[in-house]
Each structure stands twice: as C-alpha cells, then as structure tokens.
MDTraj code that builds the backbone (N, CA, C; nanometers):
import mdtraj as md
import numpy as np

residues = "UNK UNK UNK UNK UNK UNK UNK UNK UNK UNK UNK UNK UNK UNK UNK UNK UNK UNK UNK UNK UNK UNK UNK UNK UNK UNK UNK UNK UNK UNK UNK UNK UNK UNK UNK UNK UNK UNK UNK UNK UNK UNK UNK UNK UNK UNK UNK UNK UNK UNK UNK UNK UNK UNK UNK UNK UNK UNK UNK UNK UNK UNK UNK UNK UNK UNK UNK UNK UNK UNK UNK UNK UNK UNK UNK UNK UNK UNK UNK UNK UNK UNK UNK UNK UNK UNK UNK UNK UNK UNK UNK".split()
xyz = np.array([
    [0.0847, -0.1166, 0.0000],
    [0.0000, 0.0000, 0.0000],
    [0.0895, 0.1232, 0.0000],
    [0.0937, 0.1923, -0.1090],
    [0.1800, 0.3079, -0.1223],
    [0.0956, 0.4346, -0.1300],
    [0.1315, 0.5308, -0.0483],
    [0.0610, 0.6588, -0.0484],
    [0.1554, 0.7681, -0.0946],
    [0.1045, 0.8572, -0.1757],
    [0.1827, 0.9722, -0.2169],
    [0.1585, 1.0846, -0.1171],
    [0.2590, 1.1090, -0.0313],
    [0.2413, 1.2081, 0.0750],
    [0.3123, 1.3391, 0.0449],
    [0.3806, 1.3465, -0.0697],
    [0.4508, 1.4709, -0.0989],
    [0.3544, 1.5703, -0.1621],
    [0.3666, 1.6927, -0.1189],
    [0.2829, 1.7973, -0.1759],
    [0.3724, 1.9165, -0.2060],
    [0.4108, 1.9269, -0.3308],
    [0.4981, 2.0360, -0.3702],
    [0.4140, 2.1554, -0.4113],
    [0.4598, 2.2713, -0.3733],
    [0.3903, 2.3945, -0.4089],
    [0.4406, 2.4438, -0.5435],
    [0.3546, 2.5145, -0.6145],
    [0.3955, 2.5704, -0.7424],
    [0.4884, 2.6891, -0.7187],
    [0.5652, 2.7224, -0.8214],
    [0.6574, 2.8355, -0.8110],
    [0.5807, 2.9658, -0.7894],
    [0.4613, 2.9746, -0.8488],
    [0.3798, 3.0952, -0.8302],
    [0.3381, 3.1109, -0.6844],
    [0.2992, 3.0018, -0.6203],
    [0.2569, 3.0089, -0.4804],
    [0.3736, 3.0460, -0.3897],
    [0.4904, 2.9878, -0.4148],
    [0.6081, 3.0194, -0.3339],
    [0.6446, 3.1666, -0.3511],
    [0.6414, 3.2160, -0.4744],
    [0.6711, 3.3574, -0.4997],
    [0.5693, 3.4478, -0.4309],
    [0.4430, 3.4109, -0.4375],
    [0.3386, 3.4884, -0.3706],
    [0.3612, 3.4911, -0.2196],
    [0.3974, 3.3776, -0.1630],
    [0.4206, 3.3702, -0.0183],
    [0.5351, 3.4614, 0.0240],
    [0.6460, 3.4540, -0.0475],
    [0.7597, 3.5410, -0.0153],
    [0.7235, 3.6879, -0.0371],
    [0.6563, 3.7165, -0.1465],
    [0.6188, 3.8546, -0.1767],
    [0.5252, 3.9135, -0.0725],
    [0.4258, 3.8362, -0.0320],
    [0.3319, 3.8884, 0.0678],
    [0.3994, 3.9057, 0.2034],
    [0.4930, 3.8169, 0.2366],
    [0.5676, 3.8313, 0.3612],
    [0.6503, 3.9600, 0.3585],
    [0.7218, 3.9807, 0.2494],
    [0.8037, 4.1016, 0.2381],
    [0.7180, 4.2280, 0.2368],
    [0.6037, 4.2235, 0.1688],
    [0.5141, 4.3398, 0.1662],
    [0.4613, 4.3708, 0.3057],
    [0.4235, 4.2680, 0.3812],
    [0.3723, 4.2898, 0.5169],
    [0.4799, 4.3490, 0.6073],
    [0.6009, 4.2959, 0.5992],
    [0.7103, 4.3499, 0.6797],
    [0.7400, 4.4946, 0.6387],
    [0.7431, 4.5197, 0.5091],
    [0.7709, 4.6551, 0.4599],
    [0.6658, 4.7557, 0.5032],
    [0.5383, 4.7195, 0.4869],
    [0.4311, 4.8118, 0.5262],
    [0.4320, 4.8378, 0.6763],
    [0.4592, 4.7348, 0.7547],
    [0.4646, 4.7531, 0.8995],
    [0.5828, 4.8411, 0.9378],
    [0.6980, 4.8164, 0.8740],
    [0.8160, 4.8982, 0.9019],
    [0.7946, 5.0448, 0.8669],
    [0.7329, 5.0714, 0.7528],
    [0.7039, 5.2090, 0.7134],
    [0.6046, 5.2736, 0.8101],
    [0.5057, 5.1942, 0.8523],
    [0.4079, 5.2465, 0.9483],
    [0.4723, 5.2858, 1.0794],
    [0.5635, 5.2024, 1.1291],
    [0.6327, 5.2348, 1.2541],
    [0.7246, 5.3542, 1.2338],
    [0.7922, 5.3583, 1.1199],
    [0.8862, 5.4675, 1.0926],
    [0.8171, 5.6042, 1.0905],
    [0.6988, 5.6109, 1.0336],
    [0.6305, 5.7396, 1.0203],
    [0.5288, 5.7680, 1.1313],
    [0.5282, 5.6885, 1.2356],
    [0.4398, 5.7174, 1.3490],
    [0.4865, 5.8445, 1.4201],
    [0.3945, 5.9282, 1.4628],
    [0.4345, 6.0521, 1.5314],
    [0.4596, 6.0287, 1.6816],
    [0.5606, 5.9464, 1.7099],
    [0.5956, 5.9171, 1.8496],
    [0.7469, 5.9277, 1.8650],
    [0.7932, 5.9211, 1.9907],
    [0.9370, 5.9287, 2.0185],
    [1.0099, 5.8075, 1.9618],
    [1.1410, 5.8235, 1.9458],
    [1.2237, 5.7193, 1.8851],
    [1.2267, 5.5925, 1.9704],
    [1.2224, 5.6065, 2.1035],
    [1.2290, 5.4873, 2.1875],
    [1.1023, 5.4035, 2.1747],
    [0.9883, 5.4662, 2.1473],
    [0.8651, 5.3903, 2.1239],
    [0.8739, 5.3182, 1.9895],
    [0.9302, 5.3855, 1.8894],
    [0.9502, 5.3208, 1.7598],
    [1.0446, 5.2014, 1.7722],
    [1.1508, 5.2186, 1.8512],
    [1.2461, 5.1088, 1.8708],
    [1.1789, 4.9911, 1.9411],
    [1.0969, 5.0199, 2.0404],
    [1.0249, 4.9141, 2.1109],
    [0.9315, 4.8391, 2.0156],
    [0.8567, 4.9129, 1.9343],
    [0.7661, 4.8497, 1.8383],
    [0.8428, 4.7674, 1.7352],
    [0.9564, 4.8182, 1.6897],
    [1.0382, 4.7447, 1.5929],
    [1.0890, 4.6144, 1.6531],
    [1.1345, 4.6175, 1.7780],
    [1.1802, 4.4949, 1.8438],
    [1.0652, 4.3963, 1.8606],
    [0.9488, 4.4471, 1.8959],
    [0.8328, 4.3595, 1.9128],
    [0.7932, 4.2946, 1.7807],
    [0.8004, 4.3691, 1.6721],
    [0.7656, 4.3146, 1.5411],
    [0.8664, 4.2079, 1.4993],
    [0.9947, 4.2334, 1.5208],
    [1.0975, 4.1346, 1.4877],
    [1.0773, 4.0075, 1.5684],
    [1.0480, 4.0225, 1.6970],
    [1.0245, 3.9053, 1.7811],
    [0.8987, 3.8306, 1.7368],
    [0.7949, 3.9031, 1.6983],
    [0.6720, 3.8401, 1.6512],
    [0.6968, 3.7582, 1.5248],
    [0.7716, 3.8136, 1.4311],
    [0.8031, 3.7404, 1.3078],
    [0.8847, 3.6159, 1.3402],
    [0.9830, 3.6295, 1.4268],
    [1.0676, 3.5160, 1.4633],
    [0.9870, 3.4058, 1.5311],
    [0.8966, 3.4415, 1.6203],
    [0.8163, 3.3393, 1.6874],
    [0.7150, 3.2767, 1.5919],
    [0.6654, 3.3525, 1.4957],
    [0.5755, 3.2938, 1.3939],
    [0.6485, 3.1895, 1.3114],
    [0.7717, 3.2186, 1.2726],
    [0.8512, 3.1215, 1.1972],
    [0.8758, 2.9970, 1.2819],
    [0.9120, 3.0153, 1.4074],
    [0.9343, 2.9008, 1.4962],
    [0.8069, 2.8192, 1.5161],
    [0.6947, 2.8863, 1.5313],
    [0.5682, 2.8162, 1.5518],
    [0.5301, 2.7343, 1.4292],
    [0.5433, 2.7925, 1.3096],
    [0.5080, 2.7176, 1.1891],
    [0.6004, 2.5985, 1.1699],
    [0.7275, 2.6127, 1.2027],
    [0.8209, 2.5003, 1.1933],
    [0.7835, 2.3910, 1.2925],
    [0.7473, 2.4285, 1.4131],
    [0.7088, 2.3299, 1.5140],
    [0.5824, 2.2559, 1.4733],
    [0.4830, 2.3284, 1.4227],
    [0.3584, 2.2647, 1.3787],
    [0.3862, 2.1688, 1.2641],
    [0.4704, 2.2113, 1.1691],
    [0.5054, 2.1238, 1.0571],
    [0.5786, 1.9987, 1.1054],
    [0.6742, 2.0148, 1.1981],
    [0.7484, 1.9002, 1.2506],
    [0.6568, 1.8025, 1.3238],
    [0.5635, 1.8543, 1.4016],
    [0.4686, 1.7679, 1.4711],
    [0.3825, 1.6914, 1.3713],
    [0.3388, 1.7583, 1.2665],
    [0.2581, 1.6934, 1.1628],
    [0.3384, 1.5831, 1.0932],
    [0.4640, 1.6111, 1.0609],
    [0.5497, 1.5114, 0.9963],
    [0.5730, 1.3918, 1.0885],
    [0.5923, 1.4158, 1.2183],
    [0.6124, 1.3059, 1.3125],
    [0.4888, 1.2166, 1.3204],
    [0.3708, 1.2767, 1.3211],
    [0.2482, 1.1975, 1.3256],
    [0.2330, 1.1139, 1.2001],
    [0.2693, 1.1708, 1.0837],
    [0.2611, 1.0945, 0.9596],
    [0.3565, 0.9756, 0.9644],
    [0.4781, 0.9947, 1.0175],
    [0.5755, 0.8869, 1.0265],
    [0.5260, 0.7777, 1.1204],
    [0.4721, 0.8170, 1.2353],
    [0.4208, 0.7180, 1.3302],
    [0.3061, 0.6400, 1.2678],
    [0.2179, 0.7077, 1.1950],
    [0.1074, 0.6383, 1.1287],
    [0.1582, 0.5428, 1.0226],
    [0.2612, 0.5801, 0.9493],
    [0.3159, 0.4912, 0.8478],
    [0.3790, 0.3687, 0.9119],
    [0.4462, 0.3860, 1.0249],
    [0.5050, 0.2721, 1.0953],
    [0.3954, 0.1797, 1.1459],
    [0.2909, 0.2368, 1.2040],
    [0.1791, 0.1557, 1.2525],
    [0.1116, 0.0816, 1.1378],
    [0.0937, 0.1473, 1.0230],
    [0.0347, 0.0818, 0.9065],
    [0.1221, -0.0339, 0.8590],
    [0.2533, -0.0142, 0.8597],
    [0.3448, -0.1202, 0.8170],
    [0.3378, -0.2390, 0.9125],
    [0.3317, -0.2124, 1.0433],
    [0.3203, -0.3212, 1.1411],
    [0.1901, -0.3973, 1.1219],
    [0.0809, -0.3244, 1.1010],
    [-0.0491, -0.3883, 1.0802],
    [-0.0483, -0.4717, 0.9529],
    [0.0092, -0.4186, 0.8477],
    [0.0153, -0.4919, 0.7214],
    [0.0993, -0.6176, 0.7364],
    [0.2081, -0.6082, 0.8115],
    [0.2937, -0.7244, 0.8350],
    [0.2192, -0.8314, 0.9150],
    [0.1439, -0.7902, 1.0163],
    [0.0663, -0.8858, 1.0938],
    [-0.0427, -0.9518, 1.0083],
    [-0.1086, -0.8748, 0.9233],
    [-0.2131, -0.9301, 0.8373],
    [-0.1559, -1.0290, 0.7375],
    [-0.0374, -1.0028, 0.6847],
    [0.0216, -1.0986, 0.5892],
    [0.0599, -1.2267, 0.6606],
    [0.0993, -1.2204, 0.7850],
    [0.1322, -1.3420, 0.8614],
    [0.0058, -1.4236, 0.8890],
    [-0.1051, -1.3560, 0.9168],
    [-0.2313, -1.4258, 0.9464],
    [-0.2876, -1.4915, 0.8207],
    [-0.2735, -1.4282, 0.7043],
    [-0.3298, -1.4800, 0.5789],
    [-0.2606, -1.6076, 0.5323],
    [-0.1392, -1.6335, 0.5750],
    [-0.0680, -1.7546, 0.5312],
    [-0.1234, -1.8776, 0.6033],
    [-0.1329, -1.9886, 0.5292],
    [-0.1842, -2.1113, 0.5923],
    [-0.0861, -2.1780, 0.6830],
])
top = md.Topology()
chain = top.add_chain()
for i, resn in enumerate(residues, 1):
    res = top.add_residue(resn, chain, resSeq=i)
    for name in ("N", "CA", "C"):
        top.add_atom(name, md.element.get_by_symbol(name[0]), res)
traj = md.Trajectory(xyz[None], top)
C-alpha cells in the first residue's frame, strides 16, 4: 500500500508567499517609521515586530514538525499492521 504524501507547491505560490511576507514586513516597518511618536517607542515596536516574526517562523516550523512526526508514526503503525495481516493470511 503506497501513499503519495509529498505535496509540492507551485513556483507561483512560493513567490506569492515570499512577496506577501516582504510586503507585510515593509508596510509595517514604514508604518512604525512614520508614526508621530518618540524614537524609543519606535524602537520598542520594531523589536516587538521582529520578535513576533521570529516566533511565527518558529511556531510554523514546530507545527510542521509535529505533523510530519504523526505521519511517520502512522506509516510505521500501518506497516506493522500490514505485516501482521500478511502473517495471518498464510496457511
């Protein structure tokens, strides 16, 4: 029993993802830069935005890793079950 578990994204989708990420960072940076507040408030907001982006990347990586681990465990369990069934089917 073979399952195709790979899901490759198109080049257009990857380009869109990178572009939208860069646009969001750029628009947020420009918004903070032109806010009518003191420089230390701008610096605080900039640090918070950088930390938010970094934690979002870490969170998405963790969610992906957990999903991949569950798929691997399920494949191992399926292989064990298939092996047991082939042993039972033999006379």
